[in-house]
Structure formats: C-alpha cells, structure tokens
N, CA, C, O and the ligand as a Tripos MOL2 file, in Angstrom:
@<TRIPOS>MOLECULE
protein
  273   271    69     0     0
PROTEIN
NO_CHARGES

@<TRIPOS>ATOM
      1 N         124.4900  106.7450   89.3280 N.3       1 MET1
      2 CA        124.0220  105.8280   90.5080 C.3       1 MET1
      3 C         123.2810  104.5790   90.0270 C.2       1 MET1
      4 O         122.3350  104.6750   89.2460 O.2       1 MET1
      5 N         123.7050  103.4370   90.4850 N.am      2 LYS2
      6 CA        123.1520  102.1690   89.9720 C.3       2 LYS2
      7 C         122.2360  101.8660   91.2200 C.2       2 LYS2
      8 O         122.5250  101.9530   92.4140 O.2       2 LYS2
      9 N         121.0420  101.4830   90.6170 N.am      3 THR3
     10 CA        120.0760  100.7970   91.6640 C.3       3 THR3
     11 C         120.4570   99.6020   92.1810 C.2       3 THR3
     12 O         121.1490   98.9210   91.4250 O.2       3 THR3
     13 N         120.2210   99.1710   93.1940 N.am      4 LYS4
     14 CA        120.7220   97.7960   94.0470 C.3       4 LYS4
     15 C         119.5830   97.0430   93.7510 C.2       4 LYS4
     16 O         118.4320   97.4640   93.8650 O.2       4 LYS4
     17 N         119.9140   95.8970   93.3590 N.am      5 LEU5
     18 CA        119.2190   94.7700   92.5360 C.3       5 LEU5
     19 C         119.0870   93.4150   93.7400 C.2       5 LEU5
     20 O         119.9650   93.0920   94.5390 O.2       5 LEU5
     21 N         117.8430   92.8310   93.5910 N.am      6 THR6
     22 CA        117.8040   91.5360   94.2360 C.3       6 THR6
     23 C         117.9400   90.3530   93.1130 C.2       6 THR6
     24 O         117.1980   90.3380   92.1310 O.2       6 THR6
     25 N         118.9050   89.4060   93.3290 N.am      7 CYS7
     26 CA        119.1950   88.4920   92.3170 C.3       7 CYS7
     27 C         117.6690   87.3910   92.3470 C.2       7 CYS7
     28 O         117.2830   86.8540   93.3850 O.2       7 CYS7
     29 N         117.1020   87.2610   91.2500 N.am      8 PRO8
     30 CA        115.9640   86.5950   91.0110 C.3       8 PRO8
     31 C         116.3220   84.8960   91.1420 C.2       8 PRO8
     32 O         115.4300   84.0570   91.2680 O.2       8 PRO8
     33 N         117.6010   84.6020   91.0950 N.am      9 VAL9
     34 CA        117.9060   83.2450   90.8470 C.3       9 VAL9
     35 C         118.3120   82.7220   92.3000 C.2       9 VAL9
     36 O         117.9250   81.5890   92.5870 O.2       9 VAL9
     37 N         119.0290   83.4100   93.2150 N.am     10 CYS10
     38 CA        119.6310   82.9540   94.6120 C.3      10 CYS10
     39 C         119.0010   83.9970   95.6590 C.2      10 CYS10
     40 O         119.1420   83.6640   96.8360 O.2      10 CYS10
     41 N         118.4380   85.0090   95.4570 N.am     11 ASP11
     42 CA        117.8210   85.8620   96.1340 C.3      11 ASP11
     43 C         118.9140   86.7570   97.0930 C.2      11 ASP11
     44 O         118.5950   87.2520   98.1740 O.2      11 ASP11
     45 N         119.9500   86.8360   96.6200 N.am     12 ARG12
     46 CA        121.2010   87.6490   97.0590 C.3      12 ARG12
     47 C         120.5690   89.3880   96.8070 C.2      12 ARG12
     48 O         120.1610   89.8320   95.7330 O.2      12 ARG12
     49 N         120.6370   90.0470   97.9620 N.am     13 GLN13
     50 CA        120.2190   91.3890   97.8220 C.3      13 GLN13
     51 C         121.4690   92.3740   97.6790 C.2      13 GLN13
     52 O         122.6440   92.0260   97.8010 O.2      13 GLN13
     53 N         120.9880   93.7310   97.3840 N.am     14 GLU14
     54 CA        121.7240   94.7650   97.4090 C.3      14 GLU14
     55 C         123.0430   94.5640   96.0920 C.2      14 GLU14
     56 O         124.2090   94.8990   96.3000 O.2      14 GLU14
     57 N         122.6700   94.0990   95.0700 N.am     15 ILE15
     58 CA        123.8270   93.6280   94.1510 C.3      15 ILE15
     59 C         123.7160   95.0880   93.2200 C.2      15 ILE15
     60 O         122.7390   95.5790   92.6540 O.2      15 ILE15
     61 N         125.1080   95.5490   93.3110 N.am     16 VAL16
     62 CA        125.4530   96.9920   92.4530 C.3      16 VAL16
     63 C         125.8860   96.5300   91.0000 C.2      16 VAL16
     64 O         125.3860   97.1370   90.0530 O.2      16 VAL16
     65 N         126.5530   95.7590   90.8170 N.am     17 ASP17
     66 CA        127.0310   95.0930   89.6280 C.3      17 ASP17
     67 C         125.9730   94.5130   88.5940 C.2      17 ASP17
     68 O         124.7870   94.4940   88.9210 O.2      17 ASP17
     69 N         126.3540   94.0680   87.4280 N.am     18 ASP18
     70 CA        125.4870   93.5760   86.6000 C.3      18 ASP18
     71 C         125.4560   92.1030   86.6680 C.2      18 ASP18
     72 O         124.5420   91.4290   86.1930 O.2      18 ASP18
     73 N         126.5320   91.6100   87.3030 N.am     19 ILE19
     74 CA        126.7730   89.9850   87.5270 C.3      19 ILE19
     75 C         126.4420   89.8670   88.8890 C.2      19 ILE19
     76 O         126.7830   90.8090   89.6040 O.2      19 ILE19
     77 N         125.7290   88.7190   89.5160 N.am     20 CYS20
     78 CA        125.3800   88.4010   90.6040 C.3      20 CYS20
     79 C         126.6230   87.7790   91.4130 C.2      20 CYS20
     80 O         127.0420   86.7180   90.9480 O.2      20 CYS20
     81 N         127.2780   88.2790   92.5540 N.am     21 PRO21
     82 CA        128.3900   87.6040   92.8440 C.3      21 PRO21
     83 C         128.3390   86.5390   93.5190 C.2      21 PRO21
     84 O         129.4040   86.0590   93.9090 O.2      21 PRO21
     85 N         127.1060   85.8960   93.8310 N.am     22 ASN22
     86 CA        126.8650   84.7330   94.3520 C.3      22 ASN22
     87 C         126.7030   83.7310   93.3280 C.2      22 ASN22
     88 O         127.4450   82.7510   93.3970 O.2      22 ASN22
     89 N         125.8870   83.8010   92.4160 N.am     23 CYS23
     90 CA        125.6060   82.6830   91.4300 C.3      23 CYS23
     91 C         126.0490   82.9270   89.8870 C.2      23 CYS23
     92 O         126.0140   82.0600   89.0130 O.2      23 CYS23
     93 N         126.4070   84.0620   89.7440 N.am     24 GLU24
     94 CA        127.2680   84.9050   88.4360 C.3      24 GLU24
     95 C         125.8810   84.7730   87.4190 C.2      24 GLU24
     96 O         126.0640   84.2890   86.3020 O.2      24 GLU24
     97 N         124.4750   85.2130   87.8180 N.am     25 THR25
     98 CA        123.4820   85.4770   86.8800 C.3      25 THR25
     99 C         123.7670   87.0120   86.3280 C.2      25 THR25
    100 O         124.1340   87.9390   87.0500 O.2      25 THR25
    101 N         123.5610   87.0830   85.1110 N.am     26 ASN26
    102 CA        123.7890   88.4630   84.3430 C.3      26 ASN26
    103 C         122.3630   89.1250   84.5970 C.2      26 ASN26
    104 O         121.2800   88.7960   84.1130 O.2      26 ASN26
    105 N         122.6850   90.2210   85.5550 N.am     27 LEU27
    106 CA        121.4110   91.0770   85.6060 C.3      27 LEU27
    107 C         121.2270   92.2570   84.9270 C.2      27 LEU27
    108 O         120.4780   93.1520   85.3180 O.2      27 LEU27
    109 N         121.9070   92.2920   83.8870 N.am     28 HIS28
    110 CA        121.8520   93.5050   83.1250 C.3      28 HIS28
    111 C         120.4480   93.9280   82.4550 C.2      28 HIS28
    112 O         120.0850   95.1040   82.4320 O.2      28 HIS28
    113 N         119.7910   93.0150   81.9870 N.am     29 LEU29
    114 CA        118.4650   93.3530   81.3630 C.3      29 LEU29
    115 C         117.4580   93.5610   82.3610 C.2      29 LEU29
    116 O         116.3870   94.0470   82.0000 O.2      29 LEU29
    117 N         117.6570   93.2440   83.6500 N.am     30 MET30
    118 CA        116.7500   93.2580   84.9020 C.3      30 MET30
    119 C         116.9770   94.6490   85.3670 C.2      30 MET30
    120 O         116.0570   95.3150   85.8390 O.2      30 MET30
    121 N         118.4970   95.2130   85.2090 N.am     31 ARG31
    122 CA        118.7990   96.4370   85.7790 C.3      31 ARG31
    123 C         117.8920   97.4300   84.8520 C.2      31 ARG31
    124 O         117.2450   98.3700   85.3140 O.2      31 ARG31
    125 N         117.9550   97.0230   83.2780 N.am     32 ILE32
    126 CA        117.4580   98.2290   82.4430 C.3      32 ILE32
    127 C         115.9740   98.3150   82.8440 C.2      32 ILE32
    128 O         115.4650   99.4310   82.9520 O.2      32 ILE32
    129 N         115.1400   97.0360   83.1040 N.am     33 LEU33
    130 CA        113.7810   97.2730   83.2910 C.3      33 LEU33
    131 C         113.3970   97.9130   84.5710 C.2      33 LEU33
    132 O         112.3730   98.5830   84.7040 O.2      33 LEU33
    133 N         114.2220   97.6890   85.4660 N.am     34 VAL34
    134 CA        114.1060   98.2930   86.9050 C.3      34 VAL34
    135 C         114.1620   99.9450   86.8570 C.2      34 VAL34
    136 O         113.3920  100.7110   87.4370 O.2      34 VAL34
    137 N         115.2760  100.2860   86.0130 N.am     35 GLU35
    138 CA        115.7500  101.6910   85.8650 C.3      35 GLU35
    139 C         114.7790  102.4670   84.8840 C.2      35 GLU35
    140 O         114.8480  103.6950   84.8200 O.2      35 GLU35
    141 N         113.8860  101.7620   84.1300 N.am     36 LEU36
    142 CA        112.8140  102.3480   83.2480 C.3      36 LEU36
    143 C         112.0510  103.4150   84.0410 C.2      36 LEU36
    144 O         111.5640  103.1430   85.1380 O.2      36 LEU36
    145 N         111.9450  104.6670   83.4690 N.am     37 PRO37
    146 CA        111.1430  105.6760   84.0490 C.3      37 PRO37
    147 C         109.7600  105.3010   84.1280 C.2      37 PRO37
    148 O         109.1290  104.9280   83.1390 O.2      37 PRO37
    149 N         109.1790  105.4070   85.5100 N.am     38 SER38
    150 CA        107.9000  104.8270   85.8400 C.3      38 SER38
    151 C         106.8140  105.5820   85.2750 C.2      38 SER38
    152 O         106.7910  106.7940   85.4940 O.2      38 SER38
    153 N         105.8690  105.0240   84.5500 N.am     39 GLN39
    154 CA        104.6740  105.7110   83.9240 C.3      39 GLN39
    155 C         103.2560  105.8380   84.6150 C.2      39 GLN39
    156 O         102.6430  104.8650   85.0550 O.2      39 GLN39
    157 N         102.8300  107.0660   84.6600 N.am     40 PRO40
    158 CA        101.4800  107.0030   85.3570 C.3      40 PRO40
    159 C         100.6000  106.1510   84.8270 C.2      40 PRO40
    160 O         100.3680  106.1230   83.6180 O.2      40 PRO40
    161 N          99.9100  105.2130   85.8770 N.am     41 ARG41
    162 CA         98.9180  104.0010   85.2770 C.3      41 ARG41
    163 C          97.7670  104.4350   84.9960 C.2      41 ARG41
    164 O          97.1040  103.6640   84.3020 O.2      41 ARG41
    165 N          97.1820  105.5910   85.3400 N.am     42 GLY42
    166 CA         95.9100  106.1170   85.1240 C.3      42 GLY42
    167 C          95.4830  106.3440   83.8240 C.2      42 GLY42
    168 O          94.4330  105.8950   83.3640 O.2      42 GLY42
    169 N          96.4000  107.1390   83.1310 N.am     43 VAL43
    170 CA         96.0500  107.5640   81.8340 C.3      43 VAL43
    171 C          95.8770  106.4330   80.6160 C.2      43 VAL43
    172 O          95.0060  106.5380   79.7520 O.2      43 VAL43
    173 N          96.6550  105.5440   80.6670 N.am     44 PRO44
    174 CA         96.3830  104.4770   79.5940 C.3      44 PRO44
    175 C          95.0730  103.7870   79.6810 C.2      44 PRO44
    176 O          94.3200  103.6350   78.7200 O.2      44 PRO44
    177 N          94.8270  103.3430   80.9990 N.am     45 VAL45
    178 CA         93.5520  102.6970   81.1420 C.3      45 VAL45
    179 C          92.3190  103.3980   80.7260 C.2      45 VAL45
    180 O          91.2950  102.8910   80.2680 O.2      45 VAL45
    181 N          92.6230  104.8670   80.9980 N.am     46 VAL46
    182 CA         91.3030  105.6950   80.5520 C.3      46 VAL46
    183 C          91.4080  105.6910   78.9770 C.2      46 VAL46
    184 O          90.3540  105.6720   78.3420 O.2      46 VAL46
    185 N          92.4220  105.7060   78.4140 N.am     47 PHE47
    186 CA         92.4440  105.7380   76.9450 C.3      47 PHE47
    187 C          91.8110  104.0750   76.3800 C.2      47 PHE47
    188 O          91.1750  103.9630   75.3320 O.2      47 PHE47
    189 N          92.0630  103.1540   77.0950 N.am     48 VAL48
    190 CA         91.6870  101.8810   76.6700 C.3      48 VAL48
    191 C          90.0200  101.8080   76.6340 C.2      48 VAL48
    192 O          89.3220  101.2170   75.8100 O.2      48 VAL48
    193 N          89.6040  102.5970   77.7920 N.am     49 VAL49
    194 CA         88.2220  102.2960   78.0650 C.3      49 VAL49
    195 C          87.5110  103.2760   77.1500 C.2      49 VAL49
    196 O          86.3840  103.0110   76.7340 O.2      49 VAL49
    197 N          88.1470  104.4230   76.8160 N.am     50 LEU50
    198 CA         87.5590  105.2410   75.5670 C.3      50 LEU50
    199 C          87.5880  104.4480   74.3050 C.2      50 LEU50
    200 O          86.5580  104.4390   73.6310 O.2      50 LEU50
    201 N          88.5020  103.8620   73.9440 N.am     51 ILE51
    202 CA         88.6540  103.1530   72.7260 C.3      51 ILE51
    203 C          87.5440  101.9930   72.7070 C.2      51 ILE51
    204 O          86.8560  101.7580   71.7130 O.2      51 ILE51
    205 N          87.4630  101.3930   73.7540 N.am     52 ALA52
    206 CA         86.4490  100.2150   74.0090 C.3      52 ALA52
    207 C          85.1600  100.8340   73.7440 C.2      52 ALA52
    208 O          84.4800  100.2850   72.8780 O.2      52 ALA52
    209 N          84.6910  101.8570   74.3080 N.am     53 ILE53
    210 CA         83.3470  102.4500   74.2250 C.3      53 ILE53
    211 C          83.2240  102.8530   72.7830 C.2      53 ILE53
    212 O          82.1940  102.5900   72.1630 O.2      53 ILE53
    213 N          84.2230  103.4740   72.2310 N.am     54 ALA54
    214 CA         84.2010  104.0060   70.8700 C.3      54 ALA54
    215 C          83.9600  102.9890   69.8540 C.2      54 ALA54
    216 O          83.2500  103.2390   68.8790 O.2      54 ALA54
    217 N          84.4850  101.9120   70.0210 N.am     55 CYS55
    218 CA         84.3430  100.6670   69.2190 C.3      55 CYS55
    219 C          83.0730  100.0870   69.2050 C.2      55 CYS55
    220 O          82.5620   99.6400   68.1780 O.2      55 CYS55
    221 N          82.4330  100.0750   70.5380 N.am     56 LEU56
    222 CA         80.9560   99.8970   70.9880 C.3      56 LEU56
    223 C          80.1000  100.5480   70.1540 C.2      56 LEU56
    224 O          79.3150   99.9480   69.4190 O.2      56 LEU56
    225 N          80.1970  101.7570   70.2160 N.am     57 ILE57
    226 CA         79.2010  102.7410   69.5400 C.3      57 ILE57
    227 C          79.3620  102.5640   67.9520 C.2      57 ILE57
    228 O          78.3370  102.5530   67.2700 O.2      57 ILE57
    229 N          80.6140  102.4260   67.3490 N.am     58 LEU58
    230 CA         80.7530  102.4110   66.2210 C.3      58 LEU58
    231 C          80.1840  100.7350   65.6590 C.2      58 LEU58
    232 O          79.7290  100.4870   64.5420 O.2      58 LEU58
    233 N          80.3170  100.0610   66.4390 N.am     59 GLY59
    234 CA         79.7060   98.6630   66.2520 C.3      59 GLY59
    235 C          78.0930   98.6800   66.0950 C.2      59 GLY59
    236 O          77.5410   98.0770   65.1740 O.2      59 GLY59
    237 N          77.5110   99.2900   66.8980 N.am     60 ILE60
    238 CA         76.2960   99.4590   66.9640 C.3      60 ILE60
    239 C          75.5790  100.1910   65.7870 C.2      60 ILE60
    240 O          74.5490   99.7550   65.2750 O.2      60 ILE60
    241 N          76.3190  101.5480   65.3290 N.am     61 LEU61
    242 CA         75.9850  102.2610   64.2020 C.3      61 LEU61
    243 C          76.1090  101.4020   62.9840 C.2      61 LEU61
    244 O          75.1700  101.3350   62.1910 O.2      61 LEU61
    245 N          77.3190  100.6820   62.7780 N.am     62 CYS62
    246 CA         77.4390   99.8700   61.5460 C.3      62 CYS62
    247 C          76.3260   98.9560   61.5390 C.2      62 CYS62
    248 O          75.7880   98.8130   60.4410 O.2      62 CYS62
    249 N          75.8640   98.3170   62.4900 N.am     63 SER63
    250 CA         75.0650   97.3010   62.5610 C.3      63 SER63
    251 C          73.5700   97.5920   62.1110 C.2      63 SER63
    252 O          72.8330   96.8310   61.4850 O.2      63 SER63
    253 N          73.2770   98.9470   62.6030 N.am     64 ARG64
    254 CA         71.9910   99.4510   62.0920 C.3      64 ARG64
    255 C          71.8560   99.9590   60.7070 C.2      64 ARG64
    256 O          70.7950   99.9900   60.0840 O.2      64 ARG64
    257 N          73.1770  100.4140   60.2070 N.am     65 VAL65
    258 CA         73.3790  100.9050   58.6740 C.3      65 VAL65
    259 C          73.2470   99.7980   58.0220 C.2      65 VAL65
    260 O          72.5310   99.9310   57.0300 O.2      65 VAL65
    261 N          73.7350   98.5440   58.2200 N.am     66 PHE66
    262 CA         73.6670   97.3090   57.4190 C.3      66 PHE66
    263 C          72.4700   96.7950   57.5500 C.2      66 PHE66
    264 O          72.0680   96.3470   56.4760 O.2      66 PHE66
    265 N          71.6100   96.6500   58.5580 N.am     67 VAL67
    266 CA         70.3190   95.9900   58.6570 C.3      67 VAL67
    267 C          69.2660   96.5910   57.9020 C.2      67 VAL67
    268 O          68.3620   96.0050   57.3060 O.2      67 VAL67
    269 N          69.5050   98.0170   58.0010 N.am     68 TYR68
    270 CA         68.3530   98.9830   57.3400 C.3      68 TYR68
    271 C          68.5840   99.3920   55.8860 C.2      68 TYR68
    272 O          67.7700  100.1150   55.3110 O.2      68 TYR68
    273 ZN        122.1830   85.0800   92.2820 Zn       69 ZN69
@<TRIPOS>BOND
     1     1     2 1
     2     2     3 1
     3     3     4 2
     4     3     5 am
     5     5     6 1
     6     6     7 1
     7     7     8 2
     8     7     9 am
     9     9    10 1
    10    10    11 1
    11    11    12 2
    12    11    13 am
    13    13    14 1
    14    14    15 1
    15    15    16 2
    16    15    17 am
    17    17    18 1
    18    18    19 1
    19    19    20 2
    20    19    21 am
    21    21    22 1
    22    22    23 1
    23    23    24 2
    24    23    25 am
    25    25    26 1
    26    26    27 1
    27    27    28 2
    28    27    29 am
    29    29    30 1
    30    30    31 1
    31    31    32 2
    32    31    33 am
    33    33    34 1
    34    34    35 1
    35    35    36 2
    36    35    37 am
    37    37    38 1
    38    38    39 1
    39    39    40 2
    40    39    41 am
    41    41    42 1
    42    42    43 1
    43    43    44 2
    44    43    45 am
    45    45    46 1
    46    46    47 1
    47    47    48 2
    48    47    49 am
    49    49    50 1
    50    50    51 1
    51    51    52 2
    52    51    53 am
    53    53    54 1
    54    54    55 1
    55    55    56 2
    56    55    57 am
    57    57    58 1
    58    58    59 1
    59    59    60 2
    60    59    61 am
    61    61    62 1
    62    62    63 1
    63    63    64 2
    64    63    65 am
    65    65    66 1
    66    66    67 1
    67    67    68 2
    68    67    69 am
    69    69    70 1
    70    70    71 1
    71    71    72 2
    72    71    73 am
    73    73    74 1
    74    74    75 1
    75    75    76 2
    76    75    77 am
    77    77    78 1
    78    78    79 1
    79    79    80 2
    80    79    81 am
    81    81    82 1
    82    82    83 1
    83    83    84 2
    84    83    85 am
    85    85    86 1
    86    86    87 1
    87    87    88 2
    88    87    89 am
    89    89    90 1
    90    90    91 1
    91    91    92 2
    92    91    93 am
    93    93    94 1
    94    94    95 1
    95    95    96 2
    96    95    97 am
    97    97    98 1
    98    98    99 1
    99    99   100 2
   100    99   101 am
   101   101   102 1
   102   102   103 1
   103   103   104 2
   104   103   105 am
   105   105   106 1
   106   106   107 1
   107   107   108 2
   108   107   109 am
   109   109   110 1
   110   110   111 1
   111   111   112 2
   112   111   113 am
   113   113   114 1
   114   114   115 1
   115   115   116 2
   116   115   117 am
   117   117   118 1
   118   118   119 1
   119   119   120 2
   120   119   121 am
   121   121   122 1
   122   122   123 1
   123   123   124 2
   124   123   125 am
   125   125   126 1
   126   126   127 1
   127   127   128 2
   128   127   129 am
   129   129   130 1
   130   130   131 1
   131   131   132 2
   132   131   133 am
   133   133   134 1
   134   134   135 1
   135   135   136 2
   136   135   137 am
   137   137   138 1
   138   138   139 1
   139   139   140 2
   140   139   141 am
   141   141   142 1
   142   142   143 1
   143   143   144 2
   144   143   145 am
   145   145   146 1
   146   146   147 1
   147   147   148 2
   148   147   149 am
   149   149   150 1
   150   150   151 1
   151   151   152 2
   152   151   153 am
   153   153   154 1
   154   154   155 1
   155   155   156 2
   156   155   157 am
   157   157   158 1
   158   158   159 1
   159   159   160 2
   160   159   161 am
   161   161   162 1
   162   162   163 1
   163   163   164 2
   164   163   165 am
   165   165   166 1
   166   166   167 1
   167   167   168 2
   168   167   169 am
   169   169   170 1
   170   170   171 1
   171   171   172 2
   172   171   173 am
   173   173   174 1
   174   174   175 1
   175   175   176 2
   176   175   177 am
   177   177   178 1
   178   178   179 1
   179   179   180 2
   180   179   181 am
   181   181   182 1
   182   182   183 1
   183   183   184 2
   184   183   185 am
   185   185   186 1
   186   186   187 1
   187   187   188 2
   188   187   189 am
   189   189   190 1
   190   190   191 1
   191   191   192 2
   192   191   193 am
   193   193   194 1
   194   194   195 1
   195   195   196 2
   196   195   197 am
   197   197   198 1
   198   198   199 1
   199   199   200 2
   200   199   201 am
   201   201   202 1
   202   202   203 1
   203   203   204 2
   204   203   205 am
   205   205   206 1
   206   206   207 1
   207   207   208 2
   208   207   209 am
   209   209   210 1
   210   210   211 1
   211   211   212 2
   212   211   213 am
   213   213   214 1
   214   214   215 1
   215   215   216 2
   216   215   217 am
   217   217   218 1
   218   218   219 1
   219   219   220 2
   220   219   221 am
   221   221   222 1
   222   222   223 1
   223   223   224 2
   224   223   225 am
   225   225   226 1
   226   226   227 1
   227   227   228 2
   228   227   229 am
   229   229   230 1
   230   230   231 1
   231   231   232 2
   232   231   233 am
   233   233   234 1
   234   234   235 1
   235   235   236 2
   236   235   237 am
   237   237   238 1
   238   238   239 1
   239   239   240 2
   240   239   241 am
   241   241   242 1
   242   242   243 1
   243   243   244 2
   244   243   245 am
   245   245   246 1
   246   246   247 1
   247   247   248 2
   248   247   249 am
   249   249   250 1
   250   250   251 1
   251   251   252 2
   252   251   253 am
   253   253   254 1
   254   254   255 1
   255   255   256 2
   256   255   257 am
   257   257   258 1
   258   258   259 1
   259   259   260 2
   260   259   261 am
   261   261   262 1
   262   262   263 1
   263   263   264 2
   264   263   265 am
   265   265   266 1
   266   266   267 1
   267   267   268 2
   268   267   269 am
   269   269   270 1
   270   270   271 1
   271   271   272 2
@<TRIPOS>SUBSTRUCTURE
     1 MET1         2 RESIDUE 1 A MET
     2 LYS2         6 RESIDUE 1 A LYS
     3 THR3        10 RESIDUE 1 A THR
     4 LYS4        14 RESIDUE 1 A LYS
     5 LEU5        18 RESIDUE 1 A LEU
     6 THR6        22 RESIDUE 1 A THR
     7 CYS7        26 RESIDUE 1 A CYS
     8 PRO8        30 RESIDUE 1 A PRO
     9 VAL9        34 RESIDUE 1 A VAL
    10 CYS10       38 RESIDUE 1 A CYS
    11 ASP11       42 RESIDUE 1 A ASP
    12 ARG12       46 RESIDUE 1 A ARG
    13 GLN13       50 RESIDUE 1 A GLN
    14 GLU14       54 RESIDUE 1 A GLU
    15 ILE15       58 RESIDUE 1 A ILE
    16 VAL16       62 RESIDUE 1 A VAL
    17 ASP17       66 RESIDUE 1 A ASP
    18 ASP18       70 RESIDUE 1 A ASP
    19 ILE19       74 RESIDUE 1 A ILE
    20 CYS20       78 RESIDUE 1 A CYS
    21 PRO21       82 RESIDUE 1 A PRO
    22 ASN22       86 RESIDUE 1 A ASN
    23 CYS23       90 RESIDUE 1 A CYS
    24 GLU24       94 RESIDUE 1 A GLU
    25 THR25       98 RESIDUE 1 A THR
    26 ASN26      102 RESIDUE 1 A ASN
    27 LEU27      106 RESIDUE 1 A LEU
    28 HIS28      110 RESIDUE 1 A HIS
    29 LEU29      114 RESIDUE 1 A LEU
    30 MET30      118 RESIDUE 1 A MET
    31 ARG31      122 RESIDUE 1 A ARG
    32 ILE32      126 RESIDUE 1 A ILE
    33 LEU33      130 RESIDUE 1 A LEU
    34 VAL34      134 RESIDUE 1 A VAL
    35 GLU35      138 RESIDUE 1 A GLU
    36 LEU36      142 RESIDUE 1 A LEU
    37 PRO37      146 RESIDUE 1 A PRO
    38 SER38      150 RESIDUE 1 A SER
    39 GLN39      154 RESIDUE 1 A GLN
    40 PRO40      158 RESIDUE 1 A PRO
    41 ARG41      162 RESIDUE 1 A ARG
    42 GLY42      166 RESIDUE 1 A GLY
    43 VAL43      170 RESIDUE 1 A VAL
    44 PRO44      174 RESIDUE 1 A PRO
    45 VAL45      178 RESIDUE 1 A VAL
    46 VAL46      182 RESIDUE 1 A VAL
    47 PHE47      186 RESIDUE 1 A PHE
    48 VAL48      190 RESIDUE 1 A VAL
    49 VAL49      194 RESIDUE 1 A VAL
    50 LEU50      198 RESIDUE 1 A LEU
    51 ILE51      202 RESIDUE 1 A ILE
    52 ALA52      206 RESIDUE 1 A ALA
    53 ILE53      210 RESIDUE 1 A ILE
    54 ALA54      214 RESIDUE 1 A ALA
    55 CYS55      218 RESIDUE 1 A CYS
    56 LEU56      222 RESIDUE 1 A LEU
    57 ILE57      226 RESIDUE 1 A ILE
    58 LEU58      230 RESIDUE 1 A LEU
    59 GLY59      234 RESIDUE 1 A GLY
    60 ILE60      238 RESIDUE 1 A ILE
    61 LEU61      242 RESIDUE 1 A LEU
    62 CYS62      246 RESIDUE 1 A CYS
    63 SER63      250 RESIDUE 1 A SER
    64 ARG64      254 RESIDUE 1 A ARG
    65 VAL65      258 RESIDUE 1 A VAL
    66 PHE66      262 RESIDUE 1 A PHE
    67 VAL67      266 RESIDUE 1 A VAL
    68 TYR68      270 RESIDUE 1 A TYR
    69 ZN69       273 GROUP 0 **** ****
C-alpha cells in the first residue's frame, strides 16, 4: 500500500503515483523519505548528551594531567 503524498511543487494532494499528475514532478525520493520507519527521538538525544558530558570530563582530566 502506497502512502498518499502532497506535491511540494504545486500542492496537489493525495498523489498515489511517483509522478505528480498535475506538474509531472518526480516524487519517488520524497516517497522513500516519507515511508522510512520512524525512529524514537528520545534515545539519540540522550546519547548525544552523554557523549558531550564524557568529552567534557575527559577534557578536564586531560588539562589537569598536562598542567601538573
Ligand atoms: Zn505537482
């Protein structure tokens, strides 16, 4: 089953094919993006914050090692 798309060029709605019937824009790549499985957004943000904190601690430790 194909997702119904809205043409980004002419705003025609509920397009089922890969080509817009109104302006003949190729919507294949847009369809691939829309039909990608959605990922949970909370997990990657937590990972980014943890990596940022780890880099901060590592930077503080390294600066102390090199100063003394
Ligand atoms: Zn169109």
